[in-house]
N, C-alpha and C positions, 0 to 999 in steps of 0.2 A: 483404446483406453476410455474409461468412463469419465463423465463430468468434465471434459475438456471445454474450456471457454474459448480459447484462441491459441493459435500457434504462430511462431515466427520462424526465423532461420535456425536459431540454436535453442530457443526456449519455447515452452508452452505454459499457459496458465490453466489451472484446473481447480475445481472446487475441492476443498479439503474434505477428507473423510476421517472416520475415527482412528484409522491407522496413522494419521498425521498429527494426532493430538500431542504426543510426547515431543515430536519435532518442533511444533509451534511453541510449546512451553519452553523448551531448551533454547530456542532462538530468543524469545522474549527475555528470559532470565540470564542470558549470557552477559557477563560484565561489560563487554564491548558494545552491546546493544542497549543494555539496561539504562545507561546514562542518557539515552536519547528518547526513551519511550516510557509510558506508564503501562506496566504489564497487567494482564488479566489472569484470573485463576482458571484452573482446569474446568470447574463447573460452568463458567462463562463460555469458554470455547466449546465445551461439549454441547451446550444448549444451541449455540450457533450451528455447529456441524449437524446436529439432529433436526434443526428447524427446516422449514421449506425455503429458506434463504430469500424470502420476500423483503426482509428488512436489512439483514446483515449477512455477510458471507466471509468465511475464511478462504483465502485463495493461496494455493501452492505454486511457486515458480519451480519449474522442472526442466532439466536438460533433456532435449529430444533424443540425443544420441545415446545417452546412458539410462535415462529414466530416473536419474538421481535428483533429489530435491536440491534446490539452490537458493531458496528464500521463501518469503511469505508476505502477503498483504492481508489487511482486513478492510472490508468495505462496509460502510454504514449508509443508512438512508436510501436503500435501494427501492423503497416504496414512494419516493419523492421524484421531483424533476431534477434534483441535483444529487450527486453522490459525494460522500466523504471518504477519502482514502486515509487510512490510519495504519500504523505499524508496517511501514515500508521497510522491510528487513531483508537484506541480501546476505546470505551466508558466505557465498563464494565471491570474495571481494577482489577487485583488481582485474576482472575479466570483461568489464563492460556489461555485466548482467543487470546492474541497476538501471542503466539507461535503456537497455533493450526491453527489460520486463516492464518498465514504467511506460514505454511507448506502446507496448502490447496492451497494457491495462487501459490506457487512454483510448486506444483504438476500439477495444471491446466496449468501453463505456459510451463513447460518442457514436461510433459507427454501427454497432450491433444493438446496444440497449437504448440509444437515442437520448441520453441525458442532456440537459441544457447546460449544466455547470458541474464542474468537479472542483473539489477544494480539499485542503488539508492544513494542518498547522505543524510547525516545526520549531524546536528549540533554537533560539537565535545564535547559538554557538556551534550548531551542527553544520559546519562548512561544507562537508561533502554532500549532504542532502540539499542544502540551499543551492549549490552549484547544479545538481541534478534537476531540481525543480525549475530553476530559471532557464537552464539550457533546453528544457522540455516545453518552454513557452508559457509557463505559469507566471502570473503577475503577483507581486506583493500587494496584498489588499489591506493589510493592517498589522499593527503590533499590539499584542495583548501584554501589557506591562505587569510584571510581578503577579502573574496569574496562577502559576503552578508552584506549589510548595514541595520541594524535594530535599529531603535530609536537612530540614530546617532553613533552607535557602529558597527565596522566591526567585523564579525564573520567568523570562519573557518567552512568548511564543509569537512567531511570525505566521500570519495567515496568508496562504497562497491560493490563488484560484485561476481557473481557465474556463472560458465560455465555449460552447460548441462552435460558434462562428470563428473564434480565435483558433481553435484546434484545426478546423477545416481549412482556414487560411494558411496555416503553417504546413499542412499536409496535402496540398493540392498538386 
């Protein structure tokens, strides 16, 4: 399979291609996901997919046994010493895919790409995501109060981060 970044026991992460565009947009705009993210449009994702991925990358979570897509990540700041993880969306919920795919993502970022730091932000009421990030070793670095205006309501974002040395300490 082309563009595979990393494989685990059940899942693999691969670079998205143009055939994944509709899937990514459907995930972003699904009502159960939309309340937790700020979606991007087709033009934005098309530009990422067609780019050299030196700055941004859309990543597909895929089941190894079936080849079916199971979710999606977007990575930003790939041209830096730190990487931002955004749009952590798992379609197939309740199977442990979030935890497994996030561990694979961190492994690829720290062990393969040698990033110094990974970070993301998360709406402060997204309890499932908060549990995932904390159980993965991420640290709450801050709270951005009333920073995101959604449907006329200001929302808080929690900033989570993990350093390479923290990742390696947890995974030795």
